[in-house]
Backbone as JSON, one array per atom type, in Angstrom:
{
  "sequence": "MRYLMLVCTDPLAEPYDPAQDNIASWVSEMDSKGIRIIGDRLCGVDRAVTVRKRNSKVIVTDGPFAETREQIAGFDLLECASLEEALEVAAKHPMARFGRIEVRPFWQPE",
  "N": [[95.88, 85.14, 85.49], [93.64, 83.51, 87.67], [90.98, 84.69, 89.72], [88.82, 84.55, 92.51], [86.01, 86.31, 93.22], [84.28, 87.19, 95.93], [81.14, 88.27, 96.64], [79.73, 90.15, 99.06], [77.32, 90.84, 101.65], [77.05, 93.66, 103.85], [76.32, 95.01, 106.81], [77.23, 97.47, 107.68], [77.78, 99.03, 105.53], [77.08, 101.64, 103.06], [73.62, 102.54, 102.63], [71.64, 100.49, 100.49], [70.93, 101.5, 97.22], [68.79, 101.24, 94.72], [68.73, 102.77, 92.38], [71.35, 103.4, 91.9], [72.55, 101.05, 91.4], [74.53, 99.55, 89.33], [74.9, 97.01, 88.22], [74.26, 95.58, 85.86], [75.61, 96.99, 83.82], [78.22, 96.72, 84.77], [78.6, 93.92, 84.6], [78.29, 93.61, 81.81], [80.46, 95.16, 80.86], [82.71, 93.8, 81.99], [82.38, 91.24, 80.94], [82.62, 91.79, 78.18], [85.28, 92.5, 78.04], [86.48, 90.13, 78.53], [87.16, 89.46, 81.09], [85.46, 88.6, 83.17], [84.6, 85.4, 83.9], [82.52, 83.75, 84.82], [79.63, 84.24, 86.86], [77.28, 84.79, 89.53], [74.28, 85.4, 91.47], [73.53, 84.3, 94.81], [71.24, 82.24, 96.65], [69.63, 83.18, 99.74], [70.98, 82.86, 103.14], [69.13, 81.41, 104.52], [68.58, 79.25, 102.98], [70.85, 77.81, 103.0], [72.98, 74.96, 103.51], [75.04, 73.06, 105.58], [77.7, 70.78, 105.39], [79.48, 68.32, 107.07], [82.04, 65.98, 107.97], [82.66, 63.79, 110.49], [84.48, 61.55, 112.36], [83.87, 59.48, 110.52], [81.17, 59.87, 110.18], [78.56, 61.49, 108.5], [77.46, 64.76, 108.84], [74.81, 66.84, 108.54], [73.64, 70.08, 108.53], [71.21, 72.66, 108.82], [71.59, 75.95, 107.51], [74.23, 78.48, 107.39], [77.83, 77.95, 107.6], [79.27, 79.77, 109.19], [78.32, 81.91, 111.83], [77.27, 84.95, 111.3], [76.72, 88.45, 110.61], [77.33, 89.4, 108.13], [77.01, 88.18, 104.81], [77.66, 85.86, 102.18], [76.72, 86.83, 99.09], [76.95, 86.43, 96.41], [79.07, 85.58, 93.58], [81.96, 85.96, 91.47], [83.99, 84.77, 88.91], [87.11, 85.65, 87.9], [89.42, 86.5, 85.29], [92.44, 87.81, 85.33], [95.3, 89.9, 84.74], [96.82, 90.56, 86.92], [96.89, 90.93, 90.53], [96.37, 93.57, 91.13], [94.83, 94.4, 88.92], [92.58, 92.78, 89.33], [91.65, 93.87, 91.72], [90.96, 96.44, 90.87], [88.83, 95.8, 89.17], [87.06, 94.69, 91.06], [86.56, 96.96, 92.61], [84.93, 98.44, 90.97], [82.52, 97.14, 91.04], [79.1, 97.3, 92.06], [78.51, 96.36, 94.64], [80.77, 96.88, 96.07], [80.32, 99.26, 97.2], [77.78, 98.99, 98.45], [78.04, 96.75, 99.97], [80.54, 94.44, 100.51], [83.57, 93.31, 98.96], [85.4, 90.41, 98.53], [88.48, 89.35, 97.38], [90.18, 86.65, 96.05], [93.07, 84.91, 95.02], [93.32, 81.98, 92.94], [94.63, 78.95, 94.19], [97.84, 77.9, 93.33], [99.95, 75.29, 92.49], [103.36, 75.09, 93.53]],
  "CA": [[95.65, 84.42, 86.71], [92.23, 83.51, 88.06], [90.62, 85.19, 91.04], [87.43, 84.42, 92.92], [85.51, 87.51, 93.85], [83.1, 86.9, 96.75], [80.31, 89.46, 96.81], [79.17, 89.96, 100.39], [76.55, 91.91, 102.28], [77.75, 94.29, 104.97], [75.35, 95.92, 107.44], [77.84, 98.77, 107.96], [77.99, 99.75, 104.26], [76.05, 102.65, 102.8], [72.34, 101.91, 102.29], [71.45, 100.08, 99.09], [70.14, 102.41, 96.4], [68.58, 100.57, 93.43], [69.02, 103.69, 91.26], [72.79, 103.44, 91.69], [73.0, 99.67, 91.2], [74.92, 99.43, 87.93], [75.41, 95.66, 88.02], [74.13, 95.15, 84.46], [76.7, 97.58, 83.04], [79.46, 96.11, 85.24], [78.68, 92.59, 83.98], [78.51, 93.8, 80.37], [81.84, 95.64, 80.63], [83.69, 92.76, 82.32], [82.21, 90.16, 79.95], [83.15, 92.22, 76.88], [86.75, 92.54, 78.15], [86.97, 88.78, 78.77], [87.65, 89.38, 82.47], [84.51, 87.82, 83.98], [84.4, 84.07, 83.33], [81.17, 83.36, 85.23], [79.23, 84.82, 88.13], [75.84, 84.72, 89.78], [73.81, 85.65, 92.82], [73.23, 83.12, 95.59], [70.07, 82.32, 97.53], [69.96, 83.62, 101.09], [71.48, 81.86, 104.08], [68.02, 80.57, 104.98], [68.57, 78.05, 102.13], [72.17, 77.19, 103.09], [73.14, 73.69, 104.21], [76.45, 72.8, 105.87], [78.03, 69.35, 105.45], [80.75, 67.99, 107.73], [82.25, 64.55, 108.23], [83.4, 63.61, 111.74], [84.54, 60.13, 112.75], [83.2, 58.72, 109.46], [79.74, 60.16, 110.17], [78.21, 62.72, 107.78], [76.58, 65.61, 109.62], [74.2, 67.87, 107.69], [72.87, 71.02, 109.34], [70.66, 73.81, 108.1], [72.21, 77.23, 107.78], [75.62, 78.67, 106.97], [78.87, 77.48, 108.51], [79.62, 80.84, 110.13], [77.25, 82.76, 112.36], [77.74, 86.31, 111.1], [75.73, 89.31, 109.97], [77.71, 89.49, 106.73], [76.68, 86.96, 104.09], [78.08, 85.8, 100.79], [75.52, 87.03, 98.29], [77.21, 86.03, 95.05], [80.47, 85.36, 93.25], [82.39, 86.11, 90.09], [85.3, 84.2, 88.6], [87.78, 86.63, 87.05], [90.72, 86.22, 84.68], [93.12, 89.1, 85.33], [96.75, 89.84, 84.59], [97.48, 90.77, 88.21], [96.01, 91.23, 91.66], [95.98, 94.97, 91.0], [93.71, 94.46, 87.98], [91.42, 92.16, 89.99], [91.15, 94.83, 92.7], [90.29, 97.5, 90.1], [87.55, 95.24, 88.73], [86.21, 94.58, 92.25], [86.18, 98.31, 93.06], [83.87, 98.94, 90.08], [81.28, 96.4, 91.32], [78.25, 98.1, 92.95], [78.54, 95.88, 96.02], [81.91, 97.45, 96.78], [79.71, 100.37, 97.96], [76.61, 98.58, 99.24], [78.43, 95.57, 100.74], [82.0, 94.35, 100.44], [84.06, 92.34, 97.99], [86.62, 89.71, 98.91], [89.15, 88.85, 96.19], [91.18, 85.63, 96.38], [93.63, 84.19, 93.88], [93.24, 80.53, 93.02], [95.86, 78.33, 94.61], [98.62, 77.31, 92.26], [101.08, 74.53, 93.04], [104.65, 75.72, 93.25]],
  "C": [[94.16, 84.53, 87.07], [92.05, 83.93, 89.51], [89.15, 84.91, 91.29], [87.06, 85.68, 93.66], [84.23, 87.13, 94.6], [82.38, 88.21, 97.03], [79.52, 89.26, 98.09], [78.31, 91.14, 100.82], [77.38, 92.47, 103.43], [76.8, 95.29, 105.6], [75.91, 97.3, 107.74], [78.08, 99.6, 106.7], [76.89, 100.79, 104.07], [74.76, 101.95, 102.36], [72.23, 101.62, 100.79], [70.52, 101.06, 98.39], [69.97, 101.78, 95.02], [68.91, 101.47, 92.24], [70.51, 103.75, 90.94], [73.39, 102.05, 91.49], [73.28, 99.45, 89.72], [75.45, 98.04, 87.59], [75.32, 95.22, 86.56], [75.26, 95.73, 83.61], [78.05, 97.02, 83.47], [79.65, 94.75, 84.58], [78.98, 92.72, 82.49], [79.95, 94.21, 80.08], [82.86, 94.52, 80.88], [83.59, 91.57, 81.37], [82.84, 90.55, 78.62], [84.68, 92.28, 76.89], [87.34, 91.15, 78.36], [87.51, 88.58, 80.18], [86.77, 88.46, 83.31], [84.24, 86.51, 83.26], [82.96, 83.61, 83.58], [80.88, 84.07, 86.55], [77.73, 84.72, 88.29], [75.55, 85.09, 91.22], [73.54, 84.31, 93.49], [71.93, 83.33, 96.35], [70.55, 82.73, 98.91], [70.4, 82.49, 101.99], [70.38, 80.98, 104.64], [67.91, 79.29, 104.14], [69.91, 77.33, 102.16], [72.12, 75.88, 103.87], [74.64, 73.47, 104.39], [76.65, 71.3, 106.03], [79.4, 69.2, 106.09], [80.84, 66.48, 107.85], [83.15, 64.44, 109.44], [83.32, 62.15, 112.15], [83.71, 59.26, 111.81], [81.7, 58.95, 109.4], [79.51, 61.49, 109.45], [77.19, 63.49, 108.61], [76.1, 66.74, 108.71], [73.35, 68.76, 108.58], [72.37, 72.15, 108.46], [71.46, 75.05, 108.47], [73.67, 77.27, 107.34], [76.59, 78.13, 108.01], [79.15, 78.52, 109.59], [78.38, 81.61, 110.56], [77.75, 84.21, 112.28], [76.65, 87.14, 110.45], [76.05, 89.52, 108.5], [77.42, 88.15, 106.07], [77.25, 87.02, 102.69], [76.82, 85.83, 99.95], [75.7, 86.59, 96.84], [78.7, 85.87, 94.82], [80.71, 85.71, 91.79], [83.77, 85.49, 89.98], [85.94, 85.12, 87.57], [89.08, 86.06, 86.48], [91.41, 87.57, 84.52], [94.62, 88.9, 85.23], [97.47, 89.93, 85.93], [96.43, 90.98, 89.3], [95.51, 92.66, 91.56], [94.8, 95.12, 90.05], [92.45, 93.88, 88.6], [90.81, 93.12, 91.01], [90.45, 96.0, 92.02], [88.91, 97.04, 89.63], [86.58, 95.18, 89.91], [85.71, 95.96, 92.71], [85.08, 98.91, 92.21], [82.53, 98.27, 90.34], [80.42, 97.21, 92.29], [78.28, 97.64, 94.41], [79.81, 96.29, 96.77], [81.42, 98.63, 97.63], [78.64, 99.89, 98.92], [76.89, 97.35, 100.1], [79.94, 95.55, 100.85], [82.36, 93.23, 99.48], [85.34, 91.72, 98.54], [87.2, 89.11, 97.63], [90.22, 87.86, 96.63], [91.73, 85.02, 95.1], [93.4, 82.69, 94.05], [94.61, 79.99, 93.4], [96.54, 77.7, 93.42], [99.78, 76.55, 92.87], [102.4, 75.17, 92.63], [105.59, 74.82, 92.52]]
}
């Protein structure tokens, strides 16, 4: 089953320590196991653009949709046997310590 892992900042997490950022080894391990399909960092919210359509009019505004201190910083698409496996993978990501990770299964029609 596929899961989207949203990598988020969190101002309440422990301070970022570059010496403990093992993202390269995490990516290598998950790629070699065939778990990580694709993933990447995102530009900051200062480069975000929100698009809405209301009454047939397209509205484009600068900035993220939500006003929040937490920000989506990146993503990974995972192929895992279960939610439990996806959570184990997420827990190994360095941003589980320095930020937070949201894991969502892809919607599947019933």
